[in-house]
Steps between C-alpha positions, in 0.01 A plus 500: 500500500620852425521703817426871499790627709534876476215569262125472477505411132635253250512567130359259247851473356640387837228239540543369144877485551447279807261282298756459220781427748290236677444305176151423626160593361410697814668679787341631818611855571274605787336319790328643806233333711250336268617669179764369262600668173688331218604567145405221259627436148407154373713346225263421210258291711328598826489189719320651798270297719221645720633691802376496859483879527319770305721656238528815290702543182610839367639458150830686470559426131371282222167363391320171450205298622414443868309182583317499834230263621393397151505848342757658269567874490755704302751690715761767435749724678340680794213255553390391848386137538346336808502127578318359804681224689447157347410618147678334209683773306788560261639735238478375141641615166690780673763717335869442569520827700223393742574583866252544785499591865326236712347601833392222737301617799268388776487172688567159349176336389414133493468413130419161353 
């Protein structure tokens, strides 16, 4: 996790640099209480499974199709997407520059 030491802000460039350095599809850069914020950049295929917490996506760059609970919706840079805990969801046919912030919040929920 990136720690905010002497500042109250992180730039998108700093967060994306950490993501690139990690060689992972996501990196958590903020956590406090019941909120966790990550940057997510899937590599060609989004392999997510339903999560146990509610989740918000804020699309930083790119475009594509968002599948959630049986529905498909076009998305683009700047869009806000909400996914309740337990819902099947994924990004499809997204552009190579696709990056999103992911905000998990609230208590863990029992999903089946």
